[in-house]
C-alpha positions as CSV (number, residue, x, y, z in Angstrom):
1,M,11.4,3.6,14.9
2,S,13.4,3.3,11.6
3,Y,11.7,3.7,8.2
4,L,12.3,0.0,7.6
5,E,10.5,-0.9,10.8
6,K,7.6,1.4,9.9
7,I,7.1,0.0,6.4
8,N,7.3,-3.6,7.9
9,D,4.6,-2.6,10.3
10,I,2.4,-1.3,7.5
11,Y,2.6,-4.5,5.6
12,T,2.2,-6.6,8.7
13,Q,-1.0,-4.8,9.4
14,L,-2.1,-5.2,5.8
15,G,-1.6,-9.0,6.0
16,Q,-3.7,-9.0,9.2
17,G,-6.6,-7.2,7.5
18,K,-5.8,-3.9,9.2
19,A,-5.0,-1.9,6.1
20,M,-7.0,1.1,7.1
21,D,-5.5,1.2,10.6
22,A,-2.1,1.4,9.0
23,F,-3.3,4.0,6.6
24,D,-4.6,6.2,9.4
25,Q,-1.4,5.8,11.4
26,Y,1.2,6.3,8.8
27,Y,-0.1,8.5,5.9
28,H,0.3,12.3,6.0
29,T,-2.8,14.5,5.7
30,D,-1.4,15.9,2.4
31,C,-0.2,12.6,0.9
32,D,-0.1,11.9,-2.8
33,M,-0.5,8.4,-4.2
34,V,0.5,7.8,-7.8
35,L,-1.4,4.8,-9.2
36,E,-0.1,2.2,-11.7
37,D,-1.7,4.2,-14.6
38,G,0.0,7.4,-13.5
39,E,-3.1,9.0,-12.0
40,V,-2.2,11.1,-8.9
41,V,-4.6,11.0,-6.0
42,S,-3.9,13.9,-3.6
43,G,-4.9,14.2,0.1
44,K,-5.5,11.7,2.8
45,E,-9.3,11.8,2.6
46,Q,-9.4,11.2,-1.1
47,N,-6.9,8.3,-0.8
48,R,-8.9,6.9,2.2
49,E,-12.0,6.8,0.0
50,R,-10.1,5.1,-2.8
51,E,-8.6,2.5,-0.4
52,I,-12.1,1.8,1.2
53,E,-13.5,1.4,-2.3
54,F,-10.8,-1.2,-3.2
55,F,-11.1,-3.2,0.0
56,S,-14.9,-3.1,-0.2
57,S,-14.6,-4.8,-3.6
58,V,-12.7,-7.7,-2.1
59,E,-14.6,-10.9,-1.2
60,D,-11.7,-12.9,0.1
61,F,-8.0,-12.1,0.8
62,H,-6.0,-15.3,0.3
63,G,-2.6,-13.9,1.3
64,L,0.2,-11.4,1.0
65,E,3.7,-12.4,0.1
66,I,6.5,-9.9,0.6
67,K,9.1,-10.5,-2.0
68,S,11.4,-7.7,-1.0
69,I,11.4,-4.8,1.4
70,T,14.0,-2.1,1.9
71,S,14.7,1.4,3.1
72,N,17.2,4.3,2.6
73,E,17.1,5.8,6.0
74,E,19.2,8.9,5.0
75,N,16.7,9.7,2.2
76,A,13.6,8.7,4.1
77,T,12.5,6.3,1.4
78,T,11.2,2.8,1.4
79,A,10.2,0.2,-1.2
80,V,8.2,-3.0,-1.1
81,E,7.7,-5.7,-3.7
82,C,4.7,-7.9,-2.9
83,V,2.1,-10.3,-4.3
84,M,-1.5,-10.2,-3.1
85,D,-3.9,-13.0,-3.8
86,V,-7.5,-11.7,-3.7
87,T,-10.9,-12.8,-4.9
88,F,-13.2,-9.9,-5.7
89,K,-17.0,-9.8,-5.1
90,D,-17.6,-10.4,-8.8
91,G,-15.9,-13.8,-8.3
92,N,-12.7,-12.9,-10.2
93,R,-9.6,-14.2,-8.4
94,M,-6.4,-12.2,-9.0
95,L,-2.7,-12.2,-8.2
96,I,-1.7,-8.5,-7.9
97,E,2.0,-8.1,-8.2
98,Q,3.1,-4.7,-7.0
99,V,6.1,-2.6,-6.2
100,A,5.4,0.4,-4.1
101,T,7.8,3.2,-3.2
102,Q,7.2,5.6,-0.3
103,K,8.7,9.0,0.6
104,W,8.5,9.8,4.3
105,E,8.5,13.0,6.3
106,G,9.0,12.1,10.0
107,D,6.4,9.4,10.9
108,H,4.2,9.8,7.8
109,I,4.3,8.9,4.1
110,V,3.9,12.0,2.0
111,K,4.2,10.3,-1.4
112,E,3.6,6.7,-2.5
113,R,3.9,5.4,-6.1
114,F,2.6,2.0,-7.3
115,Y,4.0,-0.1,-10.1
116,G,2.2,-3.4,-10.8
117,T,0.5,-6.1,-12.8
118,Q,-2.6,-8.1,-12.3
119,Q,-3.0,-11.7,-13.3
120,G,-6.5,-13.1,-13.4
């Protein structure tokens, strides 16, 4: 499976409400995630907790639009530009515009960095 096929599968699962299944399948035990504010979250368990916290705050997921998705197979990197439309449990509806880059080792993401904006 190419890196492009893998990242497409992750975002297909995300759109189907299976984000944690994709996380468990594709993220390395020692993965780092760099959040929009530059904070680095290290380790799969810590990132799993952060992901669960985010998805637990969502009341309704209205959709996911992939604007662009690409890979550099030789360098084991992928990048995705997307827009998520969510309503949080506090009633606030937001469009989350995000670019995410991923560095892969074999079948697993070892580093992911997010760049994004939120529009309420």
